[in-house]
N, C-alpha and C positions, 0 to 999 in steps of 0.2 A: 897172461891171464887164459885158462881154459874155460871155454863156454860150459855152463852147467846144462846139459841135455835133459836133466831130469826136472828141470823148472817148468811148471805147468802155468803159471800166470803170463800175462802179456802186458806190454806198455799201455795198450788201449785200456784194459781193464784196471790196471793200476791208476791211471790217471782219472777215470771217471768213476771209481768205486767209492763215491761218497755222494750224498744226497744234493749238495749244493752245485758240485760239478755236474750231476746229471740234470739238475733243474736248468742250468745254464744251456746244456747240450739239446735238451728236450724242447726248450723254449726256441732255440734256434732252428730246429727241425720243423716244429709246428708253425713258427713264425709269428707267435704271439707269446708275451711274458707270462711266466707261470708264477703266481703270486706266492710269497713267502709262507703264507699260512696254509698252503696246499701241501699236505704231508707226502713224502716220498719214501718208500720202504723198499730196501734192496733186497732181492730174493736170491737164493743159491739156485744156479742152473747148470746142470752137467752140460759139457761141451756138446754143441749141436753139429758143428760142420767137419771139424778135422779132429780125428784121434790124436790124443797127446797135446792138443792146443786148447786153451779156453779163451777165445776172444769174444765172449757173449757176455752181456748184462741183461739181467731181468729185474724189473721193479714195477711196484704198483703205485699208480697215481691217479686220484680223482676217480676211483672205481674202474680204472683200466690196468690191465696187465700188459706191460710193454716188454717185448723181447727185441734187445737191440744188439746187433751183431756187426763187428768189424770183419771184412772180408778181402783178403788180397788175392786169392785164386780167380779164375774164371768163374763168372757167375753161373751158377747150374740153374736151369729152368725148373729143376725138380726141388728147389727150396721150399715151395708150399707144402710139398707132400711130406718132406722131412720134419717140418715144423708142426705138422698137424697134431702130433701127440704130445706137444709140450705144454698144454694148458691145464690139464687135470692131472693131479697126482694119482699115481696108478690105483691105490688102495680105494680111492673115492669113486671110482667108476661103478663099483659094485654095491654101493650102499643103496638102500631101499627109498630113501628121500632124495628129492632133487638136489644135486650138488651144485650150489651157486659158485660161480666163478666171475671174477672181473672181465670185462669185455676185453678181449685180446687184440693186441696191436703188434704187428711185426715189421721191424725197420732193420735194414741192411745198409751199411755204410761201406761202399767200395772204394778202395785205395790201391788197387792193383796196377799192373803196368800195361794193360791193354786198353785200347780204345773202347770207352763206353758212355752212353749219354748221361747228362745231368740226373736225369730221373727215369726209371723205369718201373712199371707195375707188374709184378708176377702173380698169376692167379691160379689157384689148384684147377679150376675149371678148364684150364688151357690143356690140362693132361686127359680130360675126359675124352673118350672115343664117342663120335656121333652126336655131339652136342645139339647139332641142328636136328637131329632125328626126335630130340625130345619133344618138339613142337610147343613150346612154352607160349603162353599168352603174351601180350605186349609187356604186361608190368608184372608177369610172374618171375619169381626168383628161382634159380637153381636150388636143388634141394640140399646142397653142400658146397661151400665155398671157403677159401682161406685166400687172403691178399697179402702179399709183401710188398713193401715200398722200399725200392732200392735207390740209394742216392750216391752219386760220384763225389767224394769229398777231395779228390786230388786238386791240386793248385790249378786255378783257371776254371774250375767247375762250381757251380752253386756259390758264387761269391757272396751273395747276401746272406746265405746260411753261415758261410765262415766268419763273415763279419760279426755276426750275433753272438759267437762263442770263441772267446781268445784262446781257450784249451784246444778246441777242435782245429782252429786255424794253425795255431802252433804245431799240433800233432801232424796236421797235413803238410806242413813245411818239412818236419823232420823225415817223413816218409818220401816226400818228393826229392829230398837231397840224397837219401839212400838210392832211390832209383836212378837218379842223376849220376851218381858215383858208380853204381853197378853197370850202368849202360856204358860207361867208358872203359870197361873191361878190367877194372882193377879188382883184387881179391874181394871176397865178401867182407873179411875181418877189416880191411883197410876201408872199405866203403862205409862200414858202420862206424868205425872209429871218426873217419873224416865228417861223415854227417853230424855225429853227436858233437864234435869239436866245432863244426861250423854253427850250430844252433846255439852253443855257448858263447860263442864270439859275437853273435848277432842277436843276443838277448831273446832267444826262442826257447822257451822251457828252461832257461839258464839255471835257476834254483833248483828245479826238480832234477835236471841232469847231473848238476854237480853233487847232489845230496845221494842220487841212486845210480851214478854212472855205471859202475860194474854191473848191477842188476839189469840196467836198461841194455847194456851190451849182451848180457847173457840171454835175455828174453828175445831181444831181436835176431840174434844168431841162431837161436833154435827155430823161429819162425821161418827165417829165409833158407835154411838149410832144407827144410821141409818143402818149401816151394821150389828149391833147386832140384831136389829128388824128383818131385812131381813132374817137372818140367822135362826132365831127362826121360822118364817112363813114357810120356806123351810124345817126345821126339822119336824115341825108339819105335813106338806104334806107327808114327807116321812113315818111318823109313821102312816098315814092313810093307807099306803099300796097300794094306787091307782096310777098306772102309769099316768092315765090321769089327775088326781088332780095335781100330781107333775108337769106334762108339763104345765098345766093351770097356776099354780103358777108361774113357770119360764117364761112363756110368759108374765104375767103381771109385774113381775120384769124387764124383758128386755124392756117394754114399759114406764117404768119409774114410776110406781105406788108405792106408799109409803107402808110400811108395814100396817099401819091402813086401807088404802084404800083397799088393798088386803083381809084382814081379813073380812072388810065389804061385799066385794063381795062373798067371800066364804059363809058368813053367809046368805047373801040373796039367793044364790044358793041352799043352803040346805032346805030352807023353801018350 
């Protein structure tokens, strides 16, 4: 089976792209059950983090607009900045009357292979220069703020959250097995096949994986190939020994540039 590199969906969005799965997931994140009579509407959201990948869900619930992102790469401190423009449709920004929008809420679920705390809060204001110089009064708010809640959903992290969502816990097990096999230095293709087979054998997403096995393989193969390419570019930057180049590469990654695009830019800059 040859991986379909043109596939734009992900296992994450496929699993959670229905109101009841989102209800279970959001209830687990919030720590309170979301009643069945609370309507959930799924929105279409262009990919935010990585070009060529769509690991993002957007939905409205109880007058809230939730942007929910699965993230496998290194968590960028620039996430709040990149999410700032995702709350209002472009054409509505110029209408005369006030454009009412649901209260935005940004959530990132991290399942990468690097050490990360159970929870971390990223704020747009962390990027502001000389915030202390604004001399705000004790209870005065900053003129602009955007908060992103990041949760580690790897096995061994946030166990209470995972216990409240069978789908999220099962997905976490699948991803953890992929990392386990990949860390044992076997090929990407074999790592994915072993992880999928492990989950089927142990009744983890069994029906889903039996029904969509080839699609799941294709989606995962595309995602992890991108991660491999980015890792190679980062390692090449480290080997150059230039702190400025490393920072430049990380900035490009955080902006969503692909590995090929980064390599092209580096080549152009060296001329």
